[in-house]
N, C-alpha and C positions, 0 to 999 in steps of 0.2 A: 319380378319383370322377367322377360324373355330377351335373349339376344341372339341374333341370327349367327349361325355358322356356316363359312363358305363351303358349300360342298357336304353339308352336315344337317342334321336335325338341330333345332333351336334348344338353347340351354337355359335352365333358369338360374336367375342370379339375384343377389340381394338388393331390396329396393334401398336400404340403407345406404350402400356403397354405392351404387351406379345410378341412383336416381334421386341425388341429392339437391336441393335449390342452390342456384348459383349465389355466391356471396365475393362480390368483387373486391370489398375491404378485407374479408379474411386472405383471400388467394393473394393480394397485393402484399400483405404484410408478410405472410409466410415466403413468399417468391424473394422479396427484398432480404428478410431474414437469411436466407439460404445465400443468396449472391454476396451478401456482406460477411457471410460465415467464411468466404473464400479470399477477402481482402486484408491486407495488413498494412498499418501505417508504416512510412518510409522516415519520415523525420526522426532523427535522433542526434543528441548532442551529450558530451560529457561533462559531469560535474567534476570538480576539483579531485574528489575521492576516487572517480574513476578513470582519472588520467594516469598513463605510465610515467614513470620517472622517478628519480629519488626524493625522499622527503627530508634531506638532510637540511638543516638551517644553515644557509649560505652567507649569514653575515653575523655579526656580533649583537647581542640585544640591546646594547646601550651604546650612543655615540656615534651612529650612522644615520640618524633621522628616523625614518618610520620603521616600525619594527615588522618582521617579516619571519616565517616559518620555511617556506619553500617557494619555488618558482611557480607550483602548480596553481597558486590563486589567482583569481578572475582578473586582478588589474595588470598580470603581465602577459605579454603577447607570447601565445602557445599555452596559455593556461585553460583551466577548466571554466565553463558557462557558470555565471552566478544562479540563473535560474532556466536549467537546461531544459530543452523539449524532449521528450520520450515519445516512442512510436504509440499511437493513438490504436484502441481497438474498436472495430466496427462491429462487434458482435451485439445481436439483438435476441433476447429470449424469447422462444417460442415453445409453448409446452406440447406434450405428445396429442392431446385432443385437438389442439388448433392445427397442429401438421396433418393429421389424418383427415381432418375436417377438410381442409384444403384440397387434399389428394383426392377425395371423395367429390368435392365441387367441380374440380377441373374434369376428371374423368367423366362426370354425369354430363356436364356441358359439353364433351367432345361427342358423346353419344348422341345427345340431342341435335348436334349438328351433323350429324351422319359421318365422323370422321373417324370412327372405330370400326375395323374390321375383325372378326374373329375367325381364325383357322384352326383345322384339327392339330396341326403340328408344322414345326418349321423344319423340313428336311431338305437339305441341299446335297445332292450327289457326290459333287467334288468341289473343293475350294477353288471354284472357277468363277469369276465375276459373271459372266454370260450365263451361268446357271441361276444367279441372283436375279439378275435383269429378267430373264424369262420368269421368275416368280413375280415380281413388280408387274409385268406386262399381263400376267394372269390375274393379279388382282386389280388391276388398272389404275395404279398410283406411280409417281414420279418420285416422290419424296416421302420418307415416313420412317417411324421409330417402331422397329420390331422388338416383342418382348416375349421372351419364352422363359418356362420355368427353369431350364438349365440350358445354356447357349453352346452348341458344338463347335469345336475349333473350325470346322469347315464353312459354317453359316458366317462366323466372325471374319475369316480370311476373305471368303467371296463377297462379302458387303464393304468392307474397309477403304475400297478405292472408288466407290459410287458416291457422288456428292450428295449431301442432304438425307443419307440413310444411315441409321445406326440401328445397330442389333445389341441388346442388352438383356440381362436377366432382369427378374422381379427386385432383387436388391439394388440394381443399378437405376431405378426410376427415381426421379426427384421431381418437384415441382417445377424448377425452372425449365427443364427439358420437355415437360408436358406442355407447358405454355407456350413453348416454341417449335412444337411439331406441328405439321400439317396433317398428317395422318398416323393414326395408333393402331398398329397390326398386332393383336394378341393371340397367343396360343390357348387353346382350352384350358390346359393345364396351368397357364399363367393368370388367366382369369381366376381359377380357383384359388390360387395361392395368393392374388391380390385381395380376393373377398375375405380369405382368412386373415391377413395382416390388418387390414382396415375395419373389419367387423368389430 
């Protein structure tokens, strides 16, 4: 298939990567797993073995009623919990084939919805916000994710103060950011790199 390049001749790309059928179930599973990987459980309690303090036997074995070894036992105030809660893991297993398939499906759907623009290169003269705003006006977009094979410091600095505009390299692409973006602007080199990665 062909992708139109703004101000240039169309480029041939792989049908497998950029024309995959939409799969809502696969995309949902991969995006959920990606977001869950960034979560961590917060509930934690200590058992008696995790408590700090002395383990010295505080009373004699016989003649004093109940037998005890130390004050860290669960029945004492300030002691450990009998069945302590531990931080839960939100991780979900997603194999490489599923991850690549979801990325292909998202990219293909963005292309079908005409939300992908390909440019020859992302060149910003100076790290000034006005230069990047001019680039947005030239492309006719107000919010977008720009993807380049290698992001220059000038491009990153020029875009970081603009709301809903992100500049990343190919390694910074992830399913959650692709699902949440309004427009995707790719450089020619980035398209080649993505094709090589997801093929």
